[in-house]
C-alpha positions in Angstrom: 13.4 -4.8 6.6 16.6 -4.0 8.5 15.6 -6.4 11.3 14.5 -9.0 9.0 17.8 -8.4 7.5 20.0 -8.9 10.6 18.3 -12.5 10.9 19.9 -13.5 7.8 23.1 -11.7 7.2 26.1 -10.0 9.3 24.0 -6.7 8.4 26.2 -3.3 9.5 24.5 -0.2 9.8 25.6 3.4 9.5 23.1 6.4 9.3 25.2 9.4 9.2 26.8 11.2 6.0 30.6 11.0 5.1 33.5 9.4 3.3 33.1 5.9 2.7 36.6 5.4 3.5 36.1 7.1 7.2 32.7 4.7 7.5 34.2 1.4 6.6 37.4 2.3 9.5 34.4 2.1 12.2 33.3 -1.7 10.8 34.9 -4.5 12.6 35.3 -6.2 8.9 35.0 -5.3 5.0 31.2 -5.7 3.9 30.4 -7.6 0.9 28.2 -5.4 -0.5 26.9 -1.6 0.4 23.4 -1.5 0.6 22.2 2.6 0.5 18.8 4.2 2.1 18.5 7.8 1.6 14.9 9.0 0.5 13.0 7.8 3.2 12.7 11.1 4.9 12.1 14.4 4.0 15.6 14.9 2.9 18.0 12.9 0.5 20.2 11.8 3.7 22.5 10.2 4.6 24.9 11.6 2.1 27.9 8.8 1.6 30.8 9.9 -0.9 34.1 8.4 -2.4 31.4 5.5 -3.5 32.8 5.3 -7.1 36.6 4.6 -5.7 36.3 1.5 -3.7 36.3 -2.2 -5.1 32.9 -2.9 -3.0 30.0 -3.2 -5.2 27.4 -0.3 -4.0 23.3 -0.7 -4.7 20.8 2.3 -3.9 17.6 1.6 -2.8 14.9 4.0 -4.6 11.5 4.1 -3.2 9.8 7.5 -4.5 11.4 7.9 -7.6 9.5 11.3 -8.5 11.3 12.5 -5.1 14.9 14.4 -5.4 15.0 13.8 -8.7 18.3 16.0 -9.8 19.8 15.7 -6.4 19.5 11.9 -7.1 20.7 12.1 -10.6 23.9 13.9 -9.6 24.7 11.3 -6.9 24.3 8.4 -8.9 26.8 10.0 -11.6 29.2 11.2 -8.8 29.5 7.7 -7.2 29.3 5.7 -10.5 26.3 4.0 -9.0 25.0 1.2 -11.7 23.1 -1.2 -9.1 19.5 -0.2 -8.1 16.5 -1.8 -5.7 13.3 0.0 -6.9 9.9 -0.5 -5.9 8.4 0.4 -9.1 10.1 -0.5 -12.4 8.2 1.8 -14.9 8.0 5.0 -12.4 12.1 4.4 -11.6 12.6 4.5 -15.6 10.4 7.5 -16.2 12.6 9.9 -14.0 16.1 8.1 -14.7 15.9 6.7 -18.1 19.5 6.8 -18.5 19.9 3.8 -15.9 18.0 1.3 -18.2 21.2 -0.4 -19.1 22.5 -1.1 -15.5 21.1 -3.6 -12.8 17.6 -2.7 -11.9 16.3 -4.7 -9.6 12.4 -5.0 -8.7 12.1 -5.1 -4.9 8.1 -4.2 -4.2 6.6 -3.3 -1.4 5.6 -5.9 1.4 3.4 -6.1 4.8 5.1 -6.4 8.1 2.5 -9.8 9.1 3.3 -9.3 12.9 1.3 -6.2 12.6 -0.8 -6.5 9.5 -3.1 -9.6 10.2 -6.3 -10.9 11.1 -7.5 -9.8 14.4 -10.5 -11.7 14.2 -12.6 -8.8 15.0 -16.1 -8.3 13.7 -16.6 -6.5 10.2 -18.3 -3.8 11.4 -17.1 -1.4 8.7 -18.8 -1.8 5.1 -16.6 0.6 3.2 -13.3 2.2 4.1 -10.3 4.6 3.0 -7.8 5.5 4.8 -4.6 8.1 3.7 -3.9 11.2 1.6 -6.9 12.7 0.2 -5.9 16.5 0.1 -4.1 15.9 -3.6 -6.7 15.2 -6.3 -4.6 15.7 -8.9 -2.2 12.7 -7.3 -5.2 10.7 -6.2 -7.9 11.0 -8.6 -9.8 7.8 -7.6 -9.7 8.7 -4.0 -11.2 12.2 -4.9 -14.2 10.5 -6.9 -14.5 7.8 -4.1 -14.4 10.3 -1.3 -17.0 12.7 -3.0 -19.3 9.8 -3.6 -19.2 8.4 -0.1 -18.4 11.1 2.2 -22.2 11.7 3.2 -22.8 7.9 3.3 -23.8 5.7 6.6 -21.5 2.9 6.7 -18.2 4.8 4.8 -15.2 5.4 7.1 -12.5 7.6 6.1 -9.3 9.2 7.7 -6.9 11.4 6.2 -3.0 10.6 6.6 -1.8 10.8 10.0 1.6 12.3 8.2 5.3 11.6 8.4 6.7 12.4 11.7 7.5 11.1 14.5 4.4 10.2 17.3 5.1 10.3 21.2 4.0 7.3 22.7 0.2 9.0 23.9 -0.1 10.1 20.5 0.8 6.9 19.0 -2.0 5.3 21.2 -4.7 7.4 19.6 -3.3 7.9 16.0 -4.1 5.3 13.1 -0.5 4.3 12.7 0.9 0.5 13.6 -1.4 -2.0 15.4 -4.1 0.6 15.5 -3.8 0.9 11.4 -3.9 -2.5 11.1 -6.9 -3.5 13.5 -9.1 -0.7 11.8 -8.3 -2.3 8.5 -9.2 -5.4 9.4 -13.1 -4.1 10.9 -14.0 -3.3 7.4 -15.4 -5.7 4.9 -14.3 -3.6 1.5 -10.9 -1.3 1.6 -10.4 1.6 -1.3 -7.2 2.3 -2.4 -4.7 3.1 -5.6 -1.2 3.3 -6.7 -1.9 7.1 -7.4 -1.1 8.6 -11.4 2.2 7.1 -11.2 0.8 3.5 -10.8 3.0 2.7 -7.7 2.1 -0.7 -5.9 2.1 0.6 -2.5 1.6 -0.7 0.8 -2.1 -0.8 1.1 -1.8 -3.5 -2.0 -0.2 -5.5 0.6 -1.3 -4.6 3.9 -5.2 -4.4 3.3 -5.2 -8.4 2.2 -3.3 -9.3 5.0 -5.8 -7.8 7.3 -8.2 -10.0 5.8 -10.1 -7.4 4.1 -10.9 -7.0 0.4 -8.9 -4.5 -1.5 -10.6 -2.5 -4.0 -7.9 -1.1 -6.5 -7.0 -0.4 -10.1 -4.9 -3.2 -11.3 -1.3 -1.5 -11.8 1.3 -2.8 -14.7 3.4 -4.7 -12.4 0.8 -6.7 -9.9 0.7 -9.6 -12.2 4.6 -10.1 -11.5 4.1 -9.8 -7.9 1.1 -12.0 -8.3 -1.9 -9.8 -7.4 -4.6 -11.1 -9.9 -7.8 -9.0 -10.3 -10.8 -10.9 -9.5 -8.5 -13.7 -7.5 -6.9 -11.6 -4.7 -8.1 -8.4 -5.3 -11.1 -6.4 -7.1 -9.9 -4.2 -9.8 -12.0 -0.7 -9.7 -11.8 2.7 -11.5 -13.6 5.9 -11.5 -16.6 4.7 -13.8 -17.3 1.4 -11.9 -16.0 1.4 -8.3 -19.8 2.1 -6.7 -21.4 -0.5 -8.9 -18.7 -3.5 -7.7 -18.2 -2.3 -3.7 -22.3 -2.9 -3.9 -21.9 -6.1 -5.6 -19.2 -7.3 -3.2 -21.0 -6.2 -0.4 -24.3 -7.8 -1.4 -22.6 -11.2 -2.2 -20.5 -12.2 1.1 -19.2 -15.7 -0.3 -17.2 -14.1 -3.6 -16.3 -11.1 -1.1 -14.9 -13.9 1.3 -13.5 -16.1 -1.6 -11.3 -13.2 -2.7 -10.3 -12.0 0.5 -8.8 -15.2 1.8 -6.9 -15.6 -1.4 -5.5 -12.1 -1.0 -4.7 -13.0 2.5 -3.0 -16.4 1.8 -1.0 -14.8 -1.0 0.3 -11.8 0.7 1.0 -14.2 4.0 2.6 -16.8 2.3 4.6 -14.5 -0.4 4.9 -10.9 0.6 5.9 -10.6 4.5 8.7 -8.7 5.2 10.7 -11.4 5.8 10.2 -12.9 2.4 10.9 -9.7 0.6 14.3 -9.6 3.0 15.2 -13.0 1.4 14.4 -11.5 -2.3 16.6 -8.7 -1.4 19.5 -10.8 -0.5 19.2 -13.3 -3.3 19.3 -10.3 -5.4 22.5 -9.1 -3.8 24.0 -12.6 -4.0 23.3 -12.5 -8.0 25.0 -9.4 -8.3 27.9 -10.9 -6.0 
């Protein structure tokens, strides 16, 4: 996202904590807008202070609304932040109901389509599920799918590689980046979910982007995103996932029709470049 924003704005980036007046003195000119992103690592950082005392509009990006809740509430209050860019609106309001009267922009996830694309690999895997499965209270559907298929030939499952920095050698062997995308591309069907929080996660975009059929629950904000069950992905739940998987494995033409529509939708409307332009439009509406 940062790289795409640099293509279409005069982007200035600062990554350390500090008082905003001191930070602004490091830049060649005064920005029109300040965008804060401080919730994507293991700690709530960087912490930029003094934002309530400047005349530049400030927006806060909120990725996982359920993390750093009390710390973020204090931060919002202390800095008088009233503009938010959230990947899940209903989840954000659940934890920060007091922000309903402020400007809250829906900015969903996306797919880096230079990585998540059709590599033309043969579809050698029938069923795939990648990612976190050790938290059944958060991902009950994944747990059910794993227990159902764990001894089934043709089911490919690997755990989340972890949120950490990888050496070049580790990256070559891990399911991250292009390795991850190429693996998805080899599957006919891919199971995903939005957890009990019903968040439209990256997989809702990355899997179709790889021209693989997404099997995942329909979520409240998918209609706004334009992902329609039966058109761009297959809606599943804990009762019907195996029945629907069997149907789409056996009906190649129907599977490929939905897969192709999902692929085209993401590449045409939900790439990183598309999302960066959406963010700029939202900021311009504030200005």
